[in-house]
C-alpha positions in Angstrom: 284.7 221.7 36.9 288.2 223.0 35.7 291.5 221.6 37.5 294.3 223.0 37.0 297.8 221.5 36.6 298.7 221.9 40.5 295.4 220.3 41.3 295.5 217.6 39.1 298.8 216.3 40.6 297.0 216.5 44.0 293.8 214.8 43.1 296.1 212.0 41.1 297.8 211.2 44.4 294.9 211.1 46.6 293.3 208.2 44.5 296.6 206.0 45.6 297.7 207.9 49.0 294.3 208.7 50.6 292.1 205.7 50.7 291.1 206.6 54.4 289.2 209.8 53.2 286.1 207.2 52.3 286.0 206.1 55.9 284.1 207.0 58.7 280.6 208.0 59.5 278.6 210.6 57.5 278.7 214.3 59.0 275.6 215.4 60.9 274.6 218.9 60.3 273.5 220.5 56.8 274.8 222.6 54.2 273.1 225.8 52.9 274.2 227.8 49.7 274.4 231.5 50.2 272.7 233.6 48.0 272.6 237.3 47.3 276.3 237.9 47.6 279.0 237.2 45.0 282.8 237.8 44.2 283.0 240.8 42.3 283.3 240.1 38.6 282.1 236.6 39.5 278.7 237.1 41.1 277.8 233.6 40.3 280.7 231.9 42.3 279.2 229.5 44.7 279.9 230.0 48.4 278.4 227.5 50.9 278.2 226.9 54.8 277.9 224.0 57.0 275.8 224.3 60.0 276.7 221.8 62.7 273.8 219.4 63.8 272.8 221.4 67.3 273.2 224.7 65.4 269.4 224.3 65.1 268.9 224.6 68.8 270.2 228.3 68.8 271.6 228.2 72.1 275.1 229.5 71.4 277.2 231.3 68.5 280.1 229.2 66.5 283.5 230.1 65.6 283.8 230.1 61.7 286.0 228.5 59.3 286.4 229.7 56.1 287.7 227.2 53.3 289.5 228.2 50.0 288.8 226.0 47.1 285.4 225.2 48.6 284.7 222.8 45.6 286.6 220.3 47.5 285.7 221.2 51.2 282.9 218.4 52.4 282.8 214.8 52.2 280.3 214.7 49.2 282.1 217.0 47.2 284.1 216.1 44.2 283.3 212.6 43.8 284.7 212.0 47.2 288.2 213.5 46.7 288.0 216.2 49.2 288.9 217.5 52.5 285.7 216.0 54.1 286.0 218.7 56.7 282.2 218.7 57.7 282.7 214.8 58.7 286.2 215.5 60.3 285.0 218.4 62.4 281.9 216.4 63.5 284.1 213.6 64.6 286.4 215.9 66.4 283.4 217.6 68.3 282.2 214.2 68.9 285.3 213.3 70.7 285.4 216.2 72.9 288.7 217.6 70.9 286.9 220.6 69.5 283.9 222.7 69.9 281.7 222.7 66.7 282.3 225.5 64.1 280.8 226.7 61.3 282.4 226.2 57.8 282.2 228.7 55.0 283.5 227.2 51.8 284.2 229.6 49.1 284.7 228.1 45.4 287.6 229.0 43.4 287.3 230.5 40.0 288.2 227.5 37.7 290.7 228.7 35.0 291.3 232.0 36.9 292.1 230.4 40.4 295.8 231.6 39.8 294.3 235.2 39.5 292.2 234.8 42.7 295.2 233.2 44.8 298.6 234.8 43.7 298.9 237.6 46.0 299.2 241.1 44.8 301.5 242.5 47.3 304.0 239.8 46.5 303.8 240.4 42.8 304.4 244.1 43.2 307.5 243.5 45.2 308.8 240.7 42.3 312.1 242.0 40.3 314.0 240.2 37.7 313.1 236.5 36.8 310.7 236.3 39.7 308.2 239.4 37.8 309.3 237.5 34.4 308.0 234.5 35.7 304.7 235.8 37.0 303.9 237.9 33.9 304.5 234.6 31.9 301.7 233.2 34.4 299.4 236.2 33.7 299.9 236.1 29.8 298.8 232.6 30.0 295.7 234.0 31.5 295.4 236.3 28.4 296.8 239.5 30.7 293.9 239.5 33.0 294.8 241.3 36.2 295.1 239.6 39.4 292.0 239.1 41.8 293.5 238.6 45.1 293.1 242.1 46.4 289.2 241.8 45.4 289.0 238.8 47.2 290.7 240.1 50.3 288.0 243.0 50.0 285.4 240.4 49.5 286.2 238.4 52.4 286.5 241.3 54.8 284.3 243.8 53.7 281.2 241.4 52.4 281.4 237.9 53.1 282.3 237.7 56.8 279.7 240.8 57.6 277.2 238.8 55.8 278.0 235.5 57.7 278.2 237.4 61.0 274.8 239.6 60.2 272.7 236.1 59.2 274.0 233.2 61.4 275.1 232.7 65.1 278.8 233.5 65.1 281.8 234.2 66.9 283.2 237.4 65.3 286.2 238.0 67.2 289.2 237.4 65.2 290.6 234.5 67.6 287.4 232.8 66.6 287.9 233.3 63.1 290.0 230.8 60.7 291.3 230.7 57.1 292.4 227.7 55.5 294.0 226.9 51.8 295.8 224.3 50.3 298.5 224.5 47.3 298.1 227.8 45.7 295.0 228.4 47.7 297.5 227.8 50.9 299.6 230.6 49.5 296.3 232.8 49.6 295.5 231.6 53.0 298.6 233.0 54.2 298.2 236.1 52.5 295.0 236.5 53.8 296.2 235.6 57.4 298.9 238.4 56.9 296.8 241.1 55.2 293.5 240.9 57.0 295.0 240.2 60.5 292.7 242.4 62.3 290.1 239.7 61.1 291.6 236.4 61.0 293.5 235.1 64.1 293.8 231.4 63.0 295.3 230.5 59.7 296.6 226.9 57.9 298.7 226.9 55.2 298.6 223.2 53.9 301.3 222.5 51.1 301.2 225.8 50.2 303.1 226.7 46.9 305.6 229.1 48.6 308.3 228.8 45.4 305.2 229.8 43.2 306.0 227.0 40.7 304.6 227.1 37.2 305.4 223.8 34.9 309.0 224.8 34.7 309.3 223.9 38.5 312.1 227.2 38.4 313.3 228.2 42.0 313.3 231.8 42.5 316.0 233.1 44.9 314.3 236.2 45.5 311.3 234.5 47.3 313.7 233.5 50.1 313.7 236.8 51.4 310.1 238.1 50.2 308.2 235.3 52.2 309.9 235.7 55.8 309.7 239.7 55.5 306.2 239.2 54.5 305.0 237.2 57.6 307.1 239.6 59.7 304.0 241.9 59.1 302.3 239.8 61.7 304.3 241.1 64.5 303.8 239.4 68.1 301.4 236.5 68.1 298.8 237.8 70.4 296.7 234.6 70.9 296.9 233.8 67.1 297.7 230.5 65.8 299.3 229.5 62.4 299.9 226.2 61.0 302.5 225.5 58.2 303.2 221.9 56.4 304.7 220.6 53.5 305.6 216.9 52.4 308.7 215.6 51.2 307.6 213.8 47.6 307.4 215.3 44.3 309.1 217.9 43.1 306.6 220.6 44.2 306.8 219.6 47.9 310.0 219.1 48.1 310.8 222.8 47.1 308.7 224.3 49.7 310.9 223.2 52.6 313.5 226.3 52.6 310.5 228.7 52.6 308.7 227.1 55.4 312.0 227.2 57.4 312.8 230.8 56.9 308.9 231.8 57.7 309.1 229.9 60.5 312.2 231.3 62.1 310.7 235.2 61.4 307.8 234.4 63.7 309.8 232.7 65.9 312.0 235.8 66.6 308.9 237.9 66.6 307.9 235.7 69.7 305.7 233.2 67.9 306.3 230.0 70.1 306.6 226.5 68.4 303.5 224.4 69.6 301.6 227.2 71.0 301.2 229.9 68.1 303.0 228.0 65.4 303.2 224.8 63.8 305.8 224.1 61.1 305.1 220.0 59.9 306.9 218.2 57.5 305.2 215.2 56.3 308.0 212.7 55.4 307.2 210.5 52.6 303.7 212.6 52.0 303.1 214.0 48.7 301.2 217.3 47.9 298.0 218.8 49.2 295.3 216.2 49.1 297.7 213.3 49.6 298.5 214.3 52.6 295.1 214.9 54.0 293.8 211.6 55.3 296.5 211.6 58.6 297.1 215.5 58.3 293.6 217.1 58.6 292.8 216.2 61.4 295.7 217.2 63.1 295.7 220.5 61.7 292.0 221.1 62.6 292.5 220.0 66.1 295.7 222.4 66.9 294.5 225.5 64.7 290.6 225.5 66.1 291.7 224.4 69.5 
């Protein structure tokens, strides 16, 4: 399994920051691998679905949570360094906090993860040093094109219709959620904006809004690009969006002004903090997985309520 630099930072942090990930009862339910459906030029990309314990009863339809970086979705994934969403979902359901959801985990493309999760619409708007920085990142991928628009098409025209046709789901947008962390958090935000007629719940955990590469350059253009981009959402219409970041490490600390600008823009459009929008800052927390022990339950309980 390939892990890029940003994910290495996250995985290294979790080993010391999130020992509670291993605690709690094992999730009840089962995981199935979807077959006969693949991501464009990567037909072998693994896609799995978690079905809660009472799914087999067939008495109702279920909302669906779609997760990027699917290699880390479930409690048995990646040698225990994961989001454990199946276990967390089962526990939140058992406590009466949430109704059960189906969970669809979509693996990333390994070394092509940046190509998969860098929004093409943002690349097209980039100018000057921002465009140069993104082109440098593309050059590290041998000049291969971005794949994010292909991922958007795949999610909306192939994967979601496949899941809705073959499983008992509630297909409406307010019952369909998207989640991502780090660079996948950026792409989860892009999916929430660009496929807003499909996804009505979204969560961006430690999203790399500055689009940091290994030089950690701050691009001023992004301070205006991101709020304008999220302004495309318009009024909330019952939707919910979760944003968060920590304060430790250079990576998460740099997310603060971008999150504030996005949140302010949405509030101006009628998104109410606490009702439609959460913009959390986890003081003392690190990046992505390092926050998961505390934050993931809060994120799920609010976004999917």
